[in-house]
C-alpha positions, -999 to 999 in steps of 0.1 A, spaced: -53 168 93 -85 149 100 -80 115 116 -98 84 103 -93 58 130 -111 30 111 -90 37 80 -58 39 101 -66 5 117 -72 -12 83 -40 3 69 -21 -10 100 -35 -45 98 -31 -46 60 6 -37 63 14 -63 89 38 -90 76 15 -118 90 -16 -106 71 -21 -131 42 -16 -118 7 -51 -126 -4 -65 -103 23 -40 -74 21 -53 -59 -11 -89 -63 1 -81 -44 33 -63 -16 14 -92 -13 -11 -116 -8 18 -96 23 28 -101 39 -5 -68 29 -22 -75 20 -59 -57 -12 -66 -56 -28 -101 -55 -65 -111 -25 -88 -104 -10 -65 -77 13 -80 -50 19 -59 -19 42 -74 7 37 -70 44 56 -41 58 44 -16 31 32 16 48 4 39 35 -4 72 53 -21 104 44 -55 115 31 -50 120 -6 -58 94 -32 -35 65 -40 -39 46 -73 -20 15 -80 -22 1 -115 -22 -34 -129 7 -59 -125 24 -39 -98 48 -53 -71 52 -33 -39 80 -47 -16 81 -46 22 93 -14 38 80 8 9 65 40 23 37 59 6 30 93 21 -1 106 3 -1 142 15 -5 147 -23 -21 122 -47 0 92 -57 -3 72 -89 17 40 -96 15 31 -133 9 -4 -147 38 -28 -145 59 -10 -119 82 -29 -95 86 -9 -63 114 -24 -43 132 -10 -12 168 -3 -18 193 -28 -4 210 -17 27 246 -24 35 251 -44 67 
């Protein structure tokens, strides 16, 4: 697997909880992820791999969601992607 250090850096910064929402989608778009309109991605979401990722319009991605794009990933319009609640 070919390493893309610039892309890996942008994915890491974009996924940080302290990165403002208005910059997060911009950083992810610069890595080649196709992100639709009105998408909210919370800090802590993780994206790895070299295949394409397409996120449709009006999508919510919660923190701790993990996208391993060893194969192409498409998230359709209007999807809410939330991490499961963990018992404490």
